[in-house]
BATIPA-437219 format. One record per residue (C-alpha): x, y, z; residue number from 1; residue in three letters. Coordinates in pm, 1 decimal, decimal comma. Example, Ala and Ser with C-alpha at 12.3 -4.5 7.8 and 13.67 -1.06 7.14 Angstrom:
residues 2
+----------+----------+----------+-----+------+
:       c1 :       c2 :       c3 : pos : code :
+----------+----------+----------+-----+------+
:   1230,0 :   -450,0 :    780,0 :   1 :  ALA :
:   1367,0 :   -106,0 :    714,0 :   2 :  SER :
+----------+----------+----------+-----+------+
//
This chain:
residues 144
+----------+----------+----------+-----+------+
:       c1 :       c2 :       c3 : pos : code :
+----------+----------+----------+-----+------+
:  -3623,4 :   1211,8 :   4129,6 :   1 :  MET :
:  -3269,1 :   1341,2 :   4131,4 :   2 :  SER :
:  -3137,8 :    984,1 :   4080,0 :   3 :  ASN :
:  -3360,4 :    947,6 :   3773,6 :   4 :  ASP :
:  -3229,3 :   1276,3 :   3639,9 :   5 :  TYR :
:  -2866,0 :   1166,1 :   3689,5 :   6 :  ARG :
:  -2934,9 :    831,4 :   3521,3 :   7 :  ARG :
:  -3090,0 :   1001,1 :   3218,0 :   8 :  TYR :
:  -2792,9 :   1239,4 :   3202,4 :   9 :  GLY :
:  -2551,0 :    946,0 :   3193,5 :  10 :  LYS :
:  -2759,6 :    775,3 :   2924,3 :  11 :  ASP :
:  -2745,5 :   1094,3 :   2718,3 :  12 :  ASP :
:  -2367,6 :   1107,5 :   2761,5 :  13 :  GLU :
:  -2334,6 :    744,3 :   2646,6 :  14 :  LYS :
:  -2553,5 :    808,4 :   2344,4 :  15 :  ALA :
:  -2349,9 :   1117,4 :   2256,0 :  16 :  GLU :
:  -2021,8 :    923,4 :   2282,0 :  17 :  LYS :
:  -2162,7 :    647,9 :   2058,4 :  18 :  GLU :
:  -2271,5 :    907,9 :   1799,8 :  19 :  ARG :
:  -1923,1 :   1062,4 :   1801,9 :  20 :  GLU :
:  -1766,0 :    720,8 :   1752,2 :  21 :  LYS :
:  -1996,7 :    646,6 :   1458,7 :  22 :  GLU :
:  -1908,6 :    982,6 :   1302,9 :  23 :  GLU :
:  -1538,4 :    896,8 :   1326,6 :  24 :  LYS :
:  -1603,5 :    561,7 :   1158,1 :  25 :  ASP :
:  -1800,5 :    725,5 :    876,5 :  26 :  ASP :
:  -1513,7 :    931,0 :    737,8 :  27 :  LEU :
:  -1542,6 :   1022,5 :    375,6 :  28 :  THR :
:  -1297,6 :    888,9 :    120,5 :  29 :  TRP :
:  -1136,2 :   1232,0 :     90,8 :  30 :  GLU :
:  -1078,1 :   1252,6 :    466,3 :  31 :  GLU :
:   -912,1 :    910,8 :    466,5 :  32 :  LYS :
:   -678,6 :   1023,7 :    186,0 :  33 :  TRP :
:   -589,0 :   1336,4 :    383,7 :  34 :  ARG :
:   -501,2 :   1124,1 :    686,0 :  35 :  ARG :
:   -263,7 :    906,3 :    480,7 :  36 :  ASP :
:    -83,7 :   1131,3 :    231,7 :  37 :  PRO :
:    186,0 :    867,7 :    178,0 :  38 :  LEU :
:    -59,0 :    628,6 :     16,8 :  39 :  SER :
:   -197,2 :    904,0 :   -205,0 :  40 :  ALA :
:    154,9 :   1000,1 :   -313,0 :  41 :  ALA :
:    249,1 :    639,4 :   -386,1 :  42 :  VAL :
:    -47,0 :    576,5 :   -615,2 :  43 :  TRP :
:     10,1 :    911,2 :   -786,4 :  44 :  ALA :
:    372,1 :    805,2 :   -849,2 :  45 :  LEU :
:    254,8 :    471,9 :   -991,0 :  46 :  VAL :
:     27,8 :    652,7 :  -1237,7 :  47 :  LEU :
:    301,7 :    899,9 :  -1332,6 :  48 :  ILE :
:    545,6 :    610,6 :  -1384,4 :  49 :  TRP :
:    298,9 :    425,0 :  -1604,9 :  50 :  ALA :
:    236,1 :    738,7 :  -1810,4 :  51 :  GLY :
:    608,1 :    804,7 :  -1856,5 :  52 :  LEU :
:    679,2 :    448,2 :  -1967,1 :  53 :  VAL :
:    387,1 :    444,3 :  -2211,3 :  54 :  LEU :
:    494,2 :    781,8 :  -2350,5 :  55 :  LEU :
:    851,3 :    657,3 :  -2399,3 :  56 :  ALA :
:    717,3 :    345,2 :  -2567,5 :  57 :  ASP :
:    495,4 :    549,2 :  -2801,6 :  58 :  ASN :
:    793,0 :    769,1 :  -2892,5 :  59 :  LEU :
:    998,3 :    455,4 :  -2969,2 :  60 :  ASP :
:   1269,1 :    552,3 :  -2722,0 :  61 :  LEU :
:   1327,8 :    186,7 :  -2641,5 :  62 :  PHE :
:   1307,0 :     56,0 :  -2997,7 :  63 :  ALA :
:   1665,2 :    -77,7 :  -2991,2 :  64 :  ASP :
:   1627,7 :   -260,9 :  -2658,5 :  65 :  VAL :
:   1534,5 :   -625,1 :  -2724,2 :  66 :  GLU :
:   1426,8 :   -715,6 :  -2372,6 :  67 :  TRP :
:   1202,5 :   -409,6 :  -2332,7 :  68 :  PHE :
:    834,3 :   -456,2 :  -2258,8 :  69 :  SER :
:    633,0 :   -148,6 :  -2162,0 :  70 :  ALA :
:    396,7 :   -337,9 :  -1936,1 :  71 :  TRP :
:    680,9 :   -531,9 :  -1778,6 :  72 :  GLY :
:    858,3 :   -206,1 :  -1697,9 :  73 :  LEU :
:    536,5 :    -50,7 :  -1565,2 :  74 :  ILE :
:    469,8 :   -344,9 :  -1334,1 :  75 :  LEU :
:    830,2 :   -362,0 :  -1215,5 :  76 :  THR :
:    833,7 :     11,7 :  -1142,5 :  77 :  GLY :
:    502,4 :     -9,1 :   -957,8 :  78 :  ALA :
:    639,1 :   -293,2 :   -745,9 :  79 :  GLY :
:    950,6 :    -92,5 :   -665,9 :  80 :  MET :
:    743,5 :    212,4 :   -570,9 :  81 :  ILE :
:    535,2 :     -4,7 :   -336,9 :  82 :  LEU :
:    854,9 :   -141,7 :   -181,9 :  83 :  LEU :
:    965,8 :    216,8 :   -117,0 :  84 :  LEU :
:    629,3 :    283,1 :     49,4 :  85 :  GLU :
:    676,8 :    -23,4 :    269,2 :  86 :  ILE :
:   1024,7 :     96,9 :    370,1 :  87 :  ALA :
:    887,4 :    442,2 :    448,9 :  88 :  ALA :
:    607,6 :    294,9 :    659,9 :  89 :  ARG :
:    851,9 :     80,4 :    854,8 :  90 :  LEU :
:   1104,3 :    360,4 :    910,1 :  91 :  LEU :
:    881,4 :    663,0 :    976,0 :  92 :  MET :
:    666,6 :    638,7 :   1290,8 :  93 :  PRO :
:    416,4 :    897,5 :   1163,3 :  94 :  ASP :
:    319,7 :    674,2 :    869,2 :  95 :  TYR :
:    324,2 :    331,0 :   1031,4 :  96 :  GLN :
:     56,2 :    105,4 :    893,2 :  97 :  TRP :
:     30,2 :   -271,7 :    838,7 :  98 :  PRO :
:    239,2 :   -357,5 :    532,2 :  99 :  VAL :
:    169,2 :   -728,3 :    479,0 : 100 :  GLY :
:    -80,7 :   -675,2 :    198,9 : 101 :  GLY :
:    138,9 :   -414,7 :     28,9 : 102 :  SER :
:    432,9 :   -654,4 :     45,6 : 103 :  LEU :
:    235,8 :   -925,7 :   -131,6 : 104 :  ILE :
:    107,9 :   -684,4 :   -399,6 : 105 :  VAL :
:    461,2 :   -549,5 :   -454,0 : 106 :  ALA :
:    601,5 :   -901,3 :   -488,3 : 107 :  ALA :
:    334,9 :  -1002,4 :   -740,0 : 108 :  VAL :
:    389,2 :   -685,0 :   -944,3 : 109 :  LEU :
:    763,7 :   -745,1 :   -945,5 : 110 :  LEU :
:    712,0 :  -1106,0 :  -1048,1 : 111 :  GLY :
:    486,7 :  -1011,5 :  -1335,0 : 112 :  LEU :
:    715,4 :   -731,9 :  -1444,7 : 113 :  GLY :
:   1038,2 :   -931,1 :  -1427,1 : 114 :  LEU :
:    897,4 :  -1240,7 :  -1594,6 : 115 :  SER :
:   1027,7 :  -1108,9 :  -1930,4 : 116 :  ASN :
:   1383,3 :  -1078,1 :  -1798,0 : 117 :  LEU :
:   1400,1 :  -1376,9 :  -1568,1 : 118 :  VAL :
:   1240,3 :  -1711,4 :  -1634,6 : 119 :  ALA :
:    911,4 :  -1756,3 :  -1452,0 : 120 :  ALA :
:   1050,3 :  -2077,0 :  -1304,7 : 121 :  ALA :
:   1300,8 :  -1861,0 :  -1115,5 : 122 :  ILE :
:   1099,0 :  -1542,2 :  -1057,1 : 123 :  ALA :
:    794,3 :  -1688,7 :   -882,6 : 124 :  TRP :
:    984,0 :  -1904,3 :   -630,4 : 125 :  PRO :
:   1195,1 :  -1598,3 :   -543,9 : 126 :  LEU :
:    876,3 :  -1398,6 :   -492,3 : 127 :  ILE :
:    734,3 :  -1663,1 :   -260,9 : 128 :  LEU :
:   1060,7 :  -1662,0 :    -65,3 : 129 :  ILE :
:   1049,4 :  -1280,9 :    -38,3 : 130 :  ALA :
:    690,1 :  -1287,5 :     87,6 : 131 :  ILE :
:    778,4 :  -1554,9 :    341,2 : 132 :  GLY :
:   1081,4 :  -1361,8 :    466,3 : 133 :  VAL :
:    870,7 :  -1047,2 :    495,4 : 134 :  GLY :
:    602,3 :  -1224,7 :    695,4 : 135 :  LEU :
:    864,8 :  -1388,4 :    914,9 : 136 :  LEU :
:   1033,0 :  -1054,3 :    987,1 : 137 :  LEU :
:    696,5 :   -898,3 :   1060,8 : 138 :  ARG :
:    619,8 :  -1172,8 :   1310,7 : 139 :  GLY :
:    958,8 :  -1143,1 :   1475,9 : 140 :  LEU :
:    938,3 :   -764,9 :   1502,4 : 141 :  ILE :
:    588,9 :   -771,5 :   1654,3 : 142 :  ARG :
:    674,9 :  -1027,6 :   1923,5 : 143 :  THR :
:    947,2 :   -804,9 :   2072,8 : 144 :  ARG :
+----------+----------+----------+-----+------+
//
């Protein structure tokens, strides 16, 4: 009987470990945000940037600038903020996270935002080149 008791004890331990693992996987949205404050700060900065640009546009602060487009400036700024997040994630070990998707989103935002200043025929190929270089560097860094 003692072997049966030990076996049941081990089964209970396995079940408890599985429950703990499931609890870790079922984190709430708020807990995930607390674990990654950099991402929360980045998206807060994007919203603040968009609000500032729209406010400046509504106050006609850029009325004399011919090339100005509020949405172009918002998208360009959001792309730059995402690039800063990518740099932070690559340079700070505490915040390391895969950045491939963020790189693509940043490049697309920059392309959309800069399309008013630079011809689309030039902007989009440069964006594709930037994405390719980023993916290539990521592959080279991981293999070492």
